[in-house]
N, C-alpha and C positions, 0 to 999 in steps of 0.2 A: 284423294290419292295421298298417301302418307309420304313424307319426305324423310330421307335418311342422309346424314352427313357421311361422306365417303369413309372416314375412319370408323364410324359406328357400323356402317354396312359391312365393312371388312370383318370387324370383330364379331358381328352377329349375322353372318351370311345365312345360316340355317333359318333364322327368324325372318329375314328378308324374303327368302324363298317361300317359306310357309305363308307369310302374309300375302305374297303375290298370288298364291293358289286360292287362299280363302277370301281375301278382301279386294283383290284386283291389283292393277299396276302399282309399283312402288318406285318413287322417284329418288334418284341418288344425286346429291349436290356436292360440289367441290368449291370451297371458298364462297358459298352463297349462291352459286349459279348451277342450274340444272345441267347435268352432263350425261345422264343415262336414265333409262326406265327399265325396270325388271318386270317382265310379264310372265304369266304361267304358260307352259308349253301348249296347253289346250287353246288359250287365247291367241298365241302366236300362230298356231296352225290355222285357226279360223280366219285370222286377218290376212294371211299370206296364201291361202288356198285359191286356186283358180276356180272361177265359177262359170266357166264356159269361155268360148272364144269371143273376140271383138265382134265378129259377124253375128253370132247369136245375140249379143247385147244389142246390136243395132236392129236386128229383126224383132226384138221384143219392145222396141221403142214405140210409143203411141203415134209417132209420126212416120212409121214404116210404110204406110199406104199412100202417103202424100206424093203426088207427082210434081216434080220440079220442072219448070221450063227455063232452061239455062241457055243463054245466047253468048257466043264468043265475041269478044270485042275485036273487030277486024281492022281497027285503025292502025296505020303504019307507025312504026317506032321512029321517033324523031332522031335526027342526027345530032350528035354531040361533037362540037369542035374541040380539039385539044390545044 
């Protein structure tokens, strides 16, 4: 991932955008610290798209057929004095 100083990224925004499309994410730094990453719209859409519901995810789990035997703890709650 190429790093760009903020001032250079401002001055060469077209180049930063082109590089994000062709080479992948571009990191922007300010005073030596990373502050942002520019990604191509295609990559952003892929990263943020829903791939089904949580229920579908759980059903695809290799553990979906496992039967759990859960028991509730029936002990009384202890009293707390104030």
